[in-house]
mmCIF file of the N, C-alpha and C atoms, coordinates in Angstrom:
data_MODEL
# 
_entry.id   MODEL 
# 
loop_
_atom_site.group_PDB 
_atom_site.id 
_atom_site.type_symbol 
_atom_site.label_atom_id 
_atom_site.label_alt_id 
_atom_site.label_comp_id 
_atom_site.label_asym_id 
_atom_site.label_entity_id 
_atom_site.label_seq_id 
_atom_site.pdbx_PDB_ins_code 
_atom_site.Cartn_x 
_atom_site.Cartn_y 
_atom_site.Cartn_z 
_atom_site.occupancy 
_atom_site.B_iso_or_equiv 
_atom_site.pdbx_formal_charge 
_atom_site.auth_seq_id 
_atom_site.auth_comp_id 
_atom_site.auth_asym_id 
_atom_site.auth_atom_id 
_atom_site.pdbx_PDB_model_num 
ATOM 1   N N  . UNK A 1 1  ? 0.827   -1.197 0.000  1.00 0.00 ? 1  UNK A N  1 
ATOM 2   C CA . UNK A 1 1  ? 0.000   0.000  0.000  1.00 0.00 ? 1  UNK A CA 1 
ATOM 3   C C  . UNK A 1 1  ? 0.866   1.253  0.000  1.00 0.00 ? 1  UNK A C  1 
ATOM 4   N N  . UNK A 1 2  ? 2.134   1.143  -0.336 1.00 0.00 ? 2  UNK A N  1 
ATOM 5   C CA . UNK A 1 2  ? 2.992   2.307  -0.429 1.00 0.00 ? 2  UNK A CA 1 
ATOM 6   C C  . UNK A 1 2  ? 3.400   2.894  0.913  1.00 0.00 ? 2  UNK A C  1 
ATOM 7   N N  . UNK A 1 3  ? 3.532   2.062  1.935  1.00 0.00 ? 3  UNK A N  1 
ATOM 8   C CA . UNK A 1 3  ? 3.857   2.595  3.260  1.00 0.00 ? 3  UNK A CA 1 
ATOM 9   C C  . UNK A 1 3  ? 5.318   2.379  3.624  1.00 0.00 ? 3  UNK A C  1 
ATOM 10  N N  . UNK A 1 4  ? 6.107   1.904  2.689  1.00 0.00 ? 4  UNK A N  1 
ATOM 11  C CA . UNK A 1 4  ? 7.543   1.792  2.937  1.00 0.00 ? 4  UNK A CA 1 
ATOM 12  C C  . UNK A 1 4  ? 8.228   2.708  1.931  1.00 0.00 ? 4  UNK A C  1 
ATOM 13  N N  . UNK A 1 5  ? 9.434   2.972  2.010  1.00 0.00 ? 5  UNK A N  1 
ATOM 14  C CA . UNK A 1 5  ? 10.168  3.863  1.106  1.00 0.00 ? 5  UNK A CA 1 
ATOM 15  C C  . UNK A 1 5  ? 10.016  5.324  1.537  1.00 0.00 ? 5  UNK A C  1 
ATOM 16  N N  . UNK A 1 6  ? 11.031  6.102  1.322  1.00 0.00 ? 6  UNK A N  1 
ATOM 17  C CA . UNK A 1 6  ? 10.997  7.519  1.727  1.00 0.00 ? 6  UNK A CA 1 
ATOM 18  C C  . UNK A 1 6  ? 9.879   8.328  1.075  1.00 0.00 ? 6  UNK A C  1 
ATOM 19  N N  . UNK A 1 7  ? 9.541   8.008  -0.171 1.00 0.00 ? 7  UNK A N  1 
ATOM 20  C CA . UNK A 1 7  ? 8.490   8.767  -0.856 1.00 0.00 ? 7  UNK A CA 1 
ATOM 21  C C  . UNK A 1 7  ? 7.161   8.716  -0.121 1.00 0.00 ? 7  UNK A C  1 
ATOM 22  N N  . UNK A 1 8  ? 6.861   7.596  0.518  1.00 0.00 ? 8  UNK A N  1 
ATOM 23  C CA . UNK A 1 8  ? 5.581   7.477  1.221  1.00 0.00 ? 8  UNK A CA 1 
ATOM 24  C C  . UNK A 1 8  ? 5.532   8.428  2.418  1.00 0.00 ? 8  UNK A C  1 
ATOM 25  N N  . UNK A 1 9  ? 6.664   8.616  3.108  1.00 0.00 ? 9  UNK A N  1 
ATOM 26  C CA . UNK A 1 9  ? 6.714   9.548  4.242  1.00 0.00 ? 9  UNK A CA 1 
ATOM 27  C C  . UNK A 1 9  ? 6.528   10.974 3.736  1.00 0.00 ? 9  UNK A C  1 
ATOM 28  N N  . UNK A 1 10 ? 7.206   11.311 2.648  1.00 0.00 ? 10 UNK A N  1 
ATOM 29  C CA . UNK A 1 10 ? 7.080   12.651 2.064  1.00 0.00 ? 10 UNK A CA 1 
ATOM 30  C C  . UNK A 1 10 ? 5.641   12.924 1.653  1.00 0.00 ? 10 UNK A C  1 
ATOM 31  N N  . UNK A 1 11 ? 5.015   11.980 0.973  1.00 0.00 ? 11 UNK A N  1 
ATOM 32  C CA . UNK A 1 11 ? 3.617   12.159 0.538  1.00 0.00 ? 11 UNK A CA 1 
ATOM 33  C C  . UNK A 1 11 ? 2.683   12.314 1.724  1.00 0.00 ? 11 UNK A C  1 
ATOM 34  N N  . UNK A 1 12 ? 2.913   11.530 2.763  1.00 0.00 ? 12 UNK A N  1 
ATOM 35  C CA . UNK A 1 12 ? 2.060   11.606 3.945  1.00 0.00 ? 12 UNK A CA 1 
ATOM 36  C C  . UNK A 1 12 ? 2.133   12.994 4.581  1.00 0.00 ? 12 UNK A C  1 
ATOM 37  N N  . UNK A 1 13 ? 3.348   13.543 4.756  1.00 0.00 ? 13 UNK A N  1 
ATOM 38  C CA . UNK A 1 13 ? 3.491   14.882 5.342  1.00 0.00 ? 13 UNK A CA 1 
ATOM 39  C C  . UNK A 1 13 ? 2.945   15.962 4.419  1.00 0.00 ? 13 UNK A C  1 
ATOM 40  N N  . UNK A 1 14 ? 3.079   15.800 3.111  1.00 0.00 ? 14 UNK A N  1 
ATOM 41  C CA . UNK A 1 14 ? 2.502   16.769 2.173  1.00 0.00 ? 14 UNK A CA 1 
ATOM 42  C C  . UNK A 1 14 ? 0.981   16.814 2.316  1.00 0.00 ? 14 UNK A C  1 
ATOM 43  N N  . UNK A 1 15 ? 0.345   15.646 2.366  1.00 0.00 ? 15 UNK A N  1 
ATOM 44  C CA . UNK A 1 15 ? -1.117  15.592 2.536  1.00 0.00 ? 15 UNK A CA 1 
ATOM 45  C C  . UNK A 1 15 ? -1.532  16.185 3.873  1.00 0.00 ? 15 UNK A C  1 
ATOM 46  N N  . UNK A 1 16 ? -0.759  15.880 4.923  1.00 0.00 ? 16 UNK A N  1 
ATOM 47  C CA . UNK A 1 16 ? -1.063  16.411 6.247  1.00 0.00 ? 16 UNK A CA 1 
ATOM 48  C C  . UNK A 1 16 ? -1.041  17.941 6.216  1.00 0.00 ? 16 UNK A C  1 
ATOM 49  N N  . UNK A 1 17 ? -0.003  18.531 5.623  1.00 0.00 ? 17 UNK A N  1 
ATOM 50  C CA . UNK A 1 17 ? 0.121   19.994 5.596  1.00 0.00 ? 17 UNK A CA 1 
ATOM 51  C C  . UNK A 1 17 ? -0.861  20.649 4.621  1.00 0.00 ? 17 UNK A C  1 
ATOM 52  N N  . UNK A 1 18 ? -1.308  19.925 3.615  1.00 0.00 ? 18 UNK A N  1 
ATOM 53  C CA . UNK A 1 18 ? -2.380  20.438 2.762  1.00 0.00 ? 18 UNK A CA 1 
ATOM 54  C C  . UNK A 1 18 ? -3.680  20.524 3.548  1.00 0.00 ? 18 UNK A C  1 
ATOM 55  N N  . UNK A 1 19 ? -3.927  19.535 4.393  1.00 0.00 ? 19 UNK A N  1 
ATOM 56  C CA . UNK A 1 19 ? -5.144  19.491 5.202  1.00 0.00 ? 19 UNK A CA 1 
ATOM 57  C C  . UNK A 1 19 ? -5.070  20.480 6.362  1.00 0.00 ? 19 UNK A C  1 
ATOM 58  N N  . UNK A 1 20 ? -3.911  20.592 6.986  1.00 0.00 ? 20 UNK A N  1 
ATOM 59  C CA . UNK A 1 20 ? -3.715  21.467 8.155  1.00 0.00 ? 20 UNK A CA 1 
ATOM 60  C C  . UNK A 1 20 ? -2.532  22.409 7.892  1.00 0.00 ? 20 UNK A C  1 
ATOM 61  N N  . UNK A 1 21 ? -2.734  23.462 7.087  1.00 0.00 ? 21 UNK A N  1 
ATOM 62  C CA . UNK A 1 21 ? -1.605  24.334 6.721  1.00 0.00 ? 21 UNK A CA 1 
ATOM 63  C C  . UNK A 1 21 ? -0.982  25.081 7.900  1.00 0.00 ? 21 UNK A C  1 
ATOM 64  N N  . UNK A 1 22 ? -1.701  25.252 8.998  1.00 0.00 ? 22 UNK A N  1 
ATOM 65  C CA . UNK A 1 22 ? -1.153  25.966 10.156 1.00 0.00 ? 22 UNK A CA 1 
ATOM 66  C C  . UNK A 1 22 ? -0.502  25.037 11.175 1.00 0.00 ? 22 UNK A C  1 
ATOM 67  N N  . UNK A 1 23 ? -0.466  23.750 10.886 1.00 0.00 ? 23 UNK A N  1 
ATOM 68  C CA . UNK A 1 23 ? 0.085   22.781 11.838 1.00 0.00 ? 23 UNK A CA 1 
ATOM 69  C C  . UNK A 1 23 ? 1.584   22.969 11.998 1.00 0.00 ? 23 UNK A C  1 
ATOM 70  N N  . UNK A 1 24 ? 2.042   22.756 13.215 1.00 0.00 ? 24 UNK A N  1 
ATOM 71  C CA . UNK A 1 24 ? 3.479   22.767 13.488 1.00 0.00 ? 24 UNK A CA 1 
ATOM 72  C C  . UNK A 1 24 ? 3.793   21.636 14.460 1.00 0.00 ? 24 UNK A C  1 
ATOM 73  N N  . UNK A 1 25 ? 4.931   21.044 14.271 1.00 0.00 ? 25 UNK A N  1 
ATOM 74  C CA . UNK A 1 25 ? 5.370   19.926 15.094 1.00 0.00 ? 25 UNK A CA 1 
ATOM 75  C C  . UNK A 1 25 ? 6.426   20.450 16.067 1.00 0.00 ? 25 UNK A C  1 
ATOM 76  N N  . UNK A 1 26 ? 6.205   20.200 17.350 1.00 0.00 ? 26 UNK A N  1 
ATOM 77  C CA . UNK A 1 26 ? 7.114   20.664 18.393 1.00 0.00 ? 26 UNK A CA 1 
ATOM 78  C C  . UNK A 1 26 ? 7.801   19.449 19.013 1.00 0.00 ? 26 UNK A C  1 
ATOM 79  N N  . UNK A 1 27 ? 9.129   19.453 19.007 1.00 0.00 ? 27 UNK A N  1 
ATOM 80  C CA . UNK A 1 27 ? 9.889   18.370 19.624 1.00 0.00 ? 27 UNK A CA 1 
ATOM 81  C C  . UNK A 1 27 ? 9.850   18.564 21.133 1.00 0.00 ? 27 UNK A C  1 
ATOM 82  N N  . UNK A 1 28 ? 9.294   17.597 21.833 1.00 0.00 ? 28 UNK A N  1 
ATOM 83  C CA . UNK A 1 28 ? 9.199   17.633 23.293 1.00 0.00 ? 28 UNK A CA 1 
ATOM 84  C C  . UNK A 1 28 ? 10.401  16.949 23.946 1.00 0.00 ? 28 UNK A C  1 
ATOM 85  N N  . UNK A 1 29 ? 10.807  15.809 23.390 1.00 0.00 ? 29 UNK A N  1 
ATOM 86  C CA . UNK A 1 29 ? 11.945  15.049 23.912 1.00 0.00 ? 29 UNK A CA 1 
ATOM 87  C C  . UNK A 1 29 ? 12.659  14.387 22.749 1.00 0.00 ? 29 UNK A C  1 
ATOM 88  N N  . UNK A 1 30 ? 13.986  14.280 22.866 1.00 0.00 ? 30 UNK A N  1 
ATOM 89  C CA . UNK A 1 30 ? 14.770  13.544 21.878 1.00 0.00 ? 30 UNK A CA 1 
ATOM 90  C C  . UNK A 1 30 ? 15.897  12.830 22.618 1.00 0.00 ? 30 UNK A C  1 
ATOM 91  N N  . UNK A 1 31 ? 16.031  11.549 22.333 1.00 0.00 ? 31 UNK A N  1 
ATOM 92  C CA . UNK A 1 31 ? 17.092  10.740 22.934 1.00 0.00 ? 31 UNK A CA 1 
ATOM 93  C C  . UNK A 1 31 ? 17.871  10.097 21.796 1.00 0.00 ? 31 UNK A C  1 
ATOM 94  N N  . UNK A 1 32 ? 19.190  10.238 21.848 1.00 0.00 ? 32 UNK A N  1 
ATOM 95  C CA . UNK A 1 32 ? 20.057  9.655  20.838 1.00 0.00 ? 32 UNK A CA 1 
ATOM 96  C C  . UNK A 1 32 ? 21.041  8.730  21.546 1.00 0.00 ? 32 UNK A C  1 
ATOM 97  N N  . UNK A 1 33 ? 21.097  7.500  21.073 1.00 0.00 ? 33 UNK A N  1 
ATOM 98  C CA . UNK A 1 33 ? 22.044  6.535  21.626 1.00 0.00 ? 33 UNK A CA 1 
ATOM 99  C C  . UNK A 1 33 ? 22.607  5.732  20.466 1.00 0.00 ? 33 UNK A C  1 
ATOM 100 N N  . UNK A 1 34 ? 23.868  5.967  20.182 1.00 0.00 ? 34 UNK A N  1 
ATOM 101 C CA . UNK A 1 34 ? 24.475  5.286  19.034 1.00 0.00 ? 34 UNK A CA 1 
ATOM 102 C C  . UNK A 1 34 ? 23.742  5.680  17.769 1.00 0.00 ? 34 UNK A C  1 
ATOM 103 N N  . UNK A 1 35 ? 23.291  4.692  17.019 1.00 0.00 ? 35 UNK A N  1 
ATOM 104 C CA . UNK A 1 35 ? 22.577  4.953  15.779 1.00 0.00 ? 35 UNK A CA 1 
ATOM 105 C C  . UNK A 1 35 ? 21.074  4.932  15.921 1.00 0.00 ? 35 UNK A C  1 
ATOM 106 N N  . UNK A 1 36 ? 20.569  5.054  17.154 1.00 0.00 ? 36 UNK A N  1 
ATOM 107 C CA . UNK A 1 36 ? 19.129  5.033  17.381 1.00 0.00 ? 36 UNK A CA 1 
ATOM 108 C C  . UNK A 1 36 ? 18.685  6.370  17.962 1.00 0.00 ? 36 UNK A C  1 
ATOM 109 N N  . UNK A 1 37 ? 17.590  6.891  17.412 1.00 0.00 ? 37 UNK A N  1 
ATOM 110 C CA . UNK A 1 37 ? 17.038  8.166  17.861 1.00 0.00 ? 37 UNK A CA 1 
ATOM 111 C C  . UNK A 1 37 ? 15.565  7.954  18.197 1.00 0.00 ? 37 UNK A C  1 
ATOM 112 N N  . UNK A 1 38 ? 15.140  8.438  19.364 1.00 0.00 ? 38 UNK A N  1 
ATOM 113 C CA . UNK A 1 38 ? 13.732  8.428  19.757 1.00 0.00 ? 38 UNK A CA 1 
ATOM 114 C C  . UNK A 1 38 ? 13.286  9.876  19.916 1.00 0.00 ? 38 UNK A C  1 
ATOM 115 N N  . UNK A 1 39 ? 12.152  10.219 19.311 1.00 0.00 ? 39 UNK A N  1 
ATOM 116 C CA . UNK A 1 39 ? 11.662  11.592 19.348 1.00 0.00 ? 39 UNK A CA 1 
ATOM 117 C C  . UNK A 1 39 ? 10.188  11.583 19.736 1.00 0.00 ? 39 UNK A C  1 
ATOM 118 N N  . UNK A 1 40 ? 9.846   12.371 20.760 1.00 0.00 ? 40 UNK A N  1 
ATOM 119 C CA . UNK A 1 40 ? 8.440   12.577 21.134 1.00 0.00 ? 40 UNK A CA 1 
ATOM 120 C C  . UNK A 1 40 ? 8.080   13.994 20.741 1.00 0.00 ? 40 UNK A C  1 
ATOM 121 N N  . UNK A 1 41 ? 7.031   14.132 19.952 1.00 0.00 ? 41 UNK A N  1 
ATOM 122 C CA . UNK A 1 41 ? 6.611   15.442 19.476 1.00 0.00 ? 41 UNK A CA 1 
ATOM 123 C C  . UNK A 1 41 ? 5.136   15.659 19.765 1.00 0.00 ? 41 UNK A C  1 
ATOM 124 N N  . UNK A 1 42 ? 4.732   16.912 19.770 1.00 0.00 ? 42 UNK A N  1 
ATOM 125 C CA . UNK A 1 42 ? 3.315   17.255 19.821 1.00 0.00 ? 42 UNK A CA 1 
ATOM 126 C C  . UNK A 1 42 ? 3.009   18.064 18.569 1.00 0.00 ? 42 UNK A C  1 
ATOM 127 N N  . UNK A 1 43 ? 1.779   17.949 18.111 1.00 0.00 ? 43 UNK A N  1 
ATOM 128 C CA . UNK A 1 43 ? 1.368   18.607 16.873 1.00 0.00 ? 43 UNK A CA 1 
ATOM 129 C C  . UNK A 1 43 ? 0.349   19.680 17.220 1.00 0.00 ? 43 UNK A C  1 
ATOM 130 N N  . UNK A 1 44 ? 0.688   20.921 16.954 1.00 0.00 ? 44 UNK A N  1 
ATOM 131 C CA . UNK A 1 44 ? -0.174  22.064 17.264 1.00 0.00 ? 44 UNK A CA 1 
ATOM 132 C C  . UNK A 1 44 ? -0.759  22.631 15.967 1.00 0.00 ? 44 UNK A C  1 
ATOM 133 N N  . UNK A 1 45 ? -1.903  23.291 16.092 1.00 0.00 ? 45 UNK A N  1 
ATOM 134 C CA . UNK A 1 45 ? -2.511  23.938 14.937 1.00 0.00 ? 45 UNK A CA 1 
ATOM 135 C C  . UNK A 1 45 ? -3.535  23.106 14.206 1.00 0.00 ? 45 UNK A C  1 
ATOM 136 N N  . UNK A 1 46 ? -4.031  22.054 14.852 1.00 0.00 ? 46 UNK A N  1 
ATOM 137 C CA . UNK A 1 46 ? -5.108  21.251 14.266 1.00 0.00 ? 46 UNK A CA 1 
ATOM 138 C C  . UNK A 1 46 ? -6.384  21.678 14.964 1.00 0.00 ? 46 UNK A C  1 
ATOM 139 N N  . UNK A 1 47 ? -7.281  22.345 14.243 1.00 0.00 ? 47 UNK A N  1 
ATOM 140 C CA . UNK A 1 47 ? -8.492  22.888 14.872 1.00 0.00 ? 47 UNK A CA 1 
ATOM 141 C C  . UNK A 1 47 ? -9.329  21.820 15.569 1.00 0.00 ? 47 UNK A C  1 
ATOM 142 N N  . UNK A 1 48 ? -9.833  22.182 16.752 1.00 0.00 ? 48 UNK A N  1 
ATOM 143 C CA . UNK A 1 48 ? -10.770 21.326 17.472 1.00 0.00 ? 48 UNK A CA 1 
ATOM 144 C C  . UNK A 1 48 ? -10.155 20.144 18.186 1.00 0.00 ? 48 UNK A C  1 
ATOM 145 N N  . UNK A 1 49 ? -8.831  20.120 18.342 1.00 0.00 ? 49 UNK A N  1 
ATOM 146 C CA . UNK A 1 49 ? -8.204  18.988 19.025 1.00 0.00 ? 49 UNK A CA 1 
ATOM 147 C C  . UNK A 1 49 ? -7.194  19.480 20.053 1.00 0.00 ? 49 UNK A C  1 
ATOM 148 N N  . UNK A 1 50 ? -6.978  18.648 21.055 1.00 0.00 ? 50 UNK A N  1 
ATOM 149 C CA . UNK A 1 50 ? -5.834  18.843 21.925 1.00 0.00 ? 50 UNK A CA 1 
ATOM 150 C C  . UNK A 1 50 ? -4.619  18.422 21.107 1.00 0.00 ? 50 UNK A C  1 
ATOM 151 N N  . UNK A 1 51 ? -3.458  18.989 21.354 1.00 0.00 ? 51 UNK A N  1 
ATOM 152 C CA . UNK A 1 51 ? -2.300  18.599 20.543 1.00 0.00 ? 51 UNK A CA 1 
ATOM 153 C C  . UNK A 1 51 ? -2.014  17.102 20.637 1.00 0.00 ? 51 UNK A C  1 
ATOM 154 N N  . UNK A 1 52 ? -2.138  16.398 19.515 1.00 0.00 ? 52 UNK A N  1 
ATOM 155 C CA . UNK A 1 52 ? -1.792  14.980 19.519 1.00 0.00 ? 52 UNK A CA 1 
ATOM 156 C C  . UNK A 1 52 ? -0.296  14.802 19.751 1.00 0.00 ? 52 UNK A C  1 
ATOM 157 N N  . UNK A 1 53 ? 0.075   13.618 20.201 1.00 0.00 ? 53 UNK A N  1 
ATOM 158 C CA . UNK A 1 53 ? 1.468   13.283 20.450 1.00 0.00 ? 53 UNK A CA 1 
ATOM 159 C C  . UNK A 1 53 ? 1.917   12.207 19.474 1.00 0.00 ? 53 UNK A C  1 
ATOM 160 N N  . UNK A 1 54 ? 3.161   12.328 19.021 1.00 0.00 ? 54 UNK A N  1 
ATOM 161 C CA . UNK A 1 54 ? 3.750   11.296 18.171 1.00 0.00 ? 54 UNK A CA 1 
ATOM 162 C C  . UNK A 1 54 ? 5.033   10.810 18.840 1.00 0.00 ? 54 UNK A C  1 
ATOM 163 N N  . UNK A 1 55 ? 5.309   9.535  18.684 1.00 0.00 ? 55 UNK A N  1 
ATOM 164 C CA . UNK A 1 55 ? 6.566   8.957  19.121 1.00 0.00 ? 55 UNK A CA 1 
ATOM 165 C C  . UNK A 1 55 ? 7.165   8.258  17.916 1.00 0.00 ? 55 UNK A C  1 
ATOM 166 N N  . UNK A 1 56 ? 8.372   8.660  17.544 1.00 0.00 ? 56 UNK A N  1 
ATOM 167 C CA . UNK A 1 56 ? 9.038   8.047  16.404 1.00 0.00 ? 56 UNK A CA 1 
ATOM 168 C C  . UNK A 1 56 ? 10.416  7.578  16.825 1.00 0.00 ? 56 UNK A C  1 
ATOM 169 N N  . UNK A 1 57 ? 10.806  6.439  16.284 1.00 0.00 ? 57 UNK A N  1 
ATOM 170 C CA . UNK A 1 57 ? 12.146  5.916  16.515 1.00 0.00 ? 57 UNK A CA 1 
ATOM 171 C C  . UNK A 1 57 ? 12.798  5.713  15.157 1.00 0.00 ? 57 UNK A C  1 
ATOM 172 N N  . UNK A 1 58 ? 14.035  6.142  15.071 1.00 0.00 ? 58 UNK A N  1 
ATOM 173 C CA . UNK A 1 58 ? 14.802  6.038  13.838 1.00 0.00 ? 58 UNK A CA 1 
ATOM 174 C C  . UNK A 1 58 ? 16.051  5.217  14.102 1.00 0.00 ? 58 UNK A C  1 
ATOM 175 N N  . UNK A 1 59 ? 16.426  4.417  13.134 1.00 0.00 ? 59 UNK A N  1 
ATOM 176 C CA . UNK A 1 59 ? 17.732  3.783  13.168 1.00 0.00 ? 59 UNK A CA 1 
ATOM 177 C C  . UNK A 1 59 ? 18.518  4.392  12.022 1.00 0.00 ? 59 UNK A C  1 
ATOM 178 N N  . UNK A 1 60 ? 19.666  4.978  12.346 1.00 0.00 ? 60 UNK A N  1 
ATOM 179 C CA . UNK A 1 60 ? 20.481  5.697  11.368 1.00 0.00 ? 60 UNK A CA 1 
ATOM 180 C C  . UNK A 1 60 ? 21.692  4.854  11.003 1.00 0.00 ? 60 UNK A C  1 
ATOM 181 N N  . UNK A 1 61 ? 21.954  4.783  9.705  1.00 0.00 ? 61 UNK A N  1 
ATOM 182 C CA . UNK A 1 61 ? 23.117  4.050  9.208  1.00 0.00 ? 61 UNK A CA 1 
ATOM 183 C C  . UNK A 1 61 ? 23.747  4.874  8.085  1.00 0.00 ? 61 UNK A C  1 
ATOM 184 N N  . UNK A 1 62 ? 25.029  5.100  8.165  1.00 0.00 ? 62 UNK A N  1 
ATOM 185 C CA . UNK A 1 62 ? 25.766  5.888  7.163  1.00 0.00 ? 62 UNK A CA 1 
ATOM 186 C C  . UNK A 1 62 ? 25.153  7.268  6.956  1.00 0.00 ? 62 UNK A C  1 
ATOM 187 N N  . UNK A 1 63 ? 24.689  7.889  8.061  1.00 0.00 ? 63 UNK A N  1 
ATOM 188 C CA . UNK A 1 63 ? 24.150  9.246  7.995  1.00 0.00 ? 63 UNK A CA 1 
ATOM 189 C C  . UNK A 1 63 ? 22.752  9.351  7.410  1.00 0.00 ? 63 UNK A C  1 
ATOM 190 N N  . UNK A 1 64 ? 22.096  8.236  7.194  1.00 0.00 ? 64 UNK A N  1 
ATOM 191 C CA . UNK A 1 64 ? 20.744  8.237  6.627  1.00 0.00 ? 64 UNK A CA 1 
ATOM 192 C C  . UNK A 1 64 ? 19.810  7.405  7.493  1.00 0.00 ? 64 UNK A C  1 
ATOM 193 N N  . UNK A 1 65 ? 18.535  7.725  7.458  1.00 0.00 ? 65 UNK A N  1 
ATOM 194 C CA . UNK A 1 65 ? 17.549  6.939  8.199  1.00 0.00 ? 65 UNK A CA 1 
ATOM 195 C C  . UNK A 1 65 ? 17.388  5.599  7.493  1.00 0.00 ? 65 UNK A C  1 
ATOM 196 N N  . UNK A 1 66 ? 17.718  4.526  8.201  1.00 0.00 ? 66 UNK A N  1 
ATOM 197 C CA . UNK A 1 66 ? 17.608  3.179  7.646  1.00 0.00 ? 66 UNK A CA 1 
ATOM 198 C C  . UNK A 1 66 ? 16.262  2.549  7.990  1.00 0.00 ? 66 UNK A C  1 
ATOM 199 N N  . UNK A 1 67 ? 15.724  2.904  9.165  1.00 0.00 ? 67 UNK A N  1 
ATOM 200 C CA . UNK A 1 67 ? 14.424  2.391  9.592  1.00 0.00 ? 67 UNK A CA 1 
ATOM 201 C C  . UNK A 1 67 ? 13.710  3.476  10.373 1.00 0.00 ? 67 UNK A C  1 
ATOM 202 N N  . UNK A 1 68 ? 12.390  3.449  10.301 1.00 0.00 ? 68 UNK A N  1 
ATOM 203 C CA . UNK A 1 68 ? 11.561  4.419  11.021 1.00 0.00 ? 68 UNK A CA 1 
ATOM 204 C C  . UNK A 1 68 ? 10.328  3.697  11.527 1.00 0.00 ? 68 UNK A C  1 
ATOM 205 N N  . UNK A 1 69 ? 10.042  3.872  12.819 1.00 0.00 ? 69 UNK A N  1 
ATOM 206 C CA . UNK A 1 69 ? 8.830   3.344  13.428 1.00 0.00 ? 69 UNK A CA 1 
ATOM 207 C C  . UNK A 1 69 ? 8.107   4.514  14.065 1.00 0.00 ? 69 UNK A C  1 
ATOM 208 N N  . UNK A 1 70 ? 6.807   4.533  14.003 1.00 0.00 ? 70 UNK A N  1 
ATOM 209 C CA . UNK A 1 70 ? 6.084   5.643  14.603 1.00 0.00 ? 70 UNK A CA 1 
ATOM 210 C C  . UNK A 1 70 ? 4.741   5.246  15.161 1.00 0.00 ? 70 UNK A C  1 
ATOM 211 N N  . UNK A 1 71 ? 4.360   5.956  16.221 1.00 0.00 ? 71 UNK A N  1 
ATOM 212 C CA . UNK A 1 71 ? 3.026   5.848  16.832 1.00 0.00 ? 71 UNK A CA 1 
ATOM 213 C C  . UNK A 1 71 ? 2.492   7.256  17.000 1.00 0.00 ? 71 UNK A C  1 
ATOM 214 N N  . UNK A 1 72 ? 1.198   7.398  16.883 1.00 0.00 ? 72 UNK A N  1 
ATOM 215 C CA . UNK A 1 72 ? 0.608   8.717  17.004 1.00 0.00 ? 72 UNK A CA 1 
ATOM 216 C C  . UNK A 1 72 ? -0.755  8.616  17.671 1.00 0.00 ? 72 UNK A C  1 
ATOM 217 N N  . UNK A 1 73 ? -1.097  9.638  18.449 1.00 0.00 ? 73 UNK A N  1 
ATOM 218 C CA . UNK A 1 73 ? -2.445  9.706  19.010 1.00 0.00 ? 73 UNK A CA 1 
ATOM 219 C C  . UNK A 1 73 ? -3.365  10.512 18.097 1.00 0.00 ? 73 UNK A C  1 
ATOM 220 N N  . UNK A 1 74 ? -2.839  10.945 16.953 1.00 0.00 ? 74 UNK A N  1 
ATOM 221 C CA . UNK A 1 74 ? -3.645  11.680 15.980 1.00 0.00 ? 74 UNK A CA 1 
ATOM 222 C C  . UNK A 1 74 ? -4.653  10.746 15.354 1.00 0.00 ? 74 UNK A C  1 
ATOM 223 N N  . UNK A 1 75 ? -5.909  11.109 15.438 1.00 0.00 ? 75 UNK A N  1 
ATOM 224 C CA . UNK A 1 75 ? -6.972  10.269 14.881 1.00 0.00 ? 75 UNK A CA 1 
ATOM 225 C C  . UNK A 1 75 ? -7.004  10.437 13.373 1.00 0.00 ? 75 UNK A C  1 
ATOM 226 N N  . UNK A 1 76 ? -7.042  9.318  12.679 1.00 0.00 ? 76 UNK A N  1 
ATOM 227 C CA . UNK A 1 76 ? -7.114  9.351  11.217 1.00 0.00 ? 76 UNK A CA 1 
ATOM 228 C C  . UNK A 1 76 ? -8.455  8.795  10.780 1.00 0.00 ? 76 UNK A C  1 
ATOM 229 N N  . UNK A 1 77 ? -9.177  9.574  10.004 1.00 0.00 ? 77 UNK A N  1 
ATOM 230 C CA . UNK A 1 77 ? -10.432 9.090  9.433  1.00 0.00 ? 77 UNK A CA 1 
ATOM 231 C C  . UNK A 1 77 ? -10.118 8.378  8.121  1.00 0.00 ? 77 UNK A C  1 
ATOM 232 N N  . UNK A 1 78 ? -10.905 7.385  7.805  1.00 0.00 ? 78 UNK A N  1 
ATOM 233 C CA . UNK A 1 78 ? -10.672 6.610  6.580  1.00 0.00 ? 78 UNK A CA 1 
ATOM 234 C C  . UNK A 1 78 ? -10.882 7.439  5.350  1.00 0.00 ? 78 UNK A C  1 
# 
């Protein structure tokens, strides 16, 4: 369903910002250990909601993101 590869992440954020042009992502916490990065963010500027929280973990190899995992409390409608 196109959910792997860097292009899918880019498309997802483009659609998000088209829907919520005033949205901004605020980094609340970031932990880096070796080649692993964990980031907790909140998303502001989405009308009618409390700022949702996202947790993403990245594994970096050769200066590039090799893997990305994410969880979000942002509700997605089908």
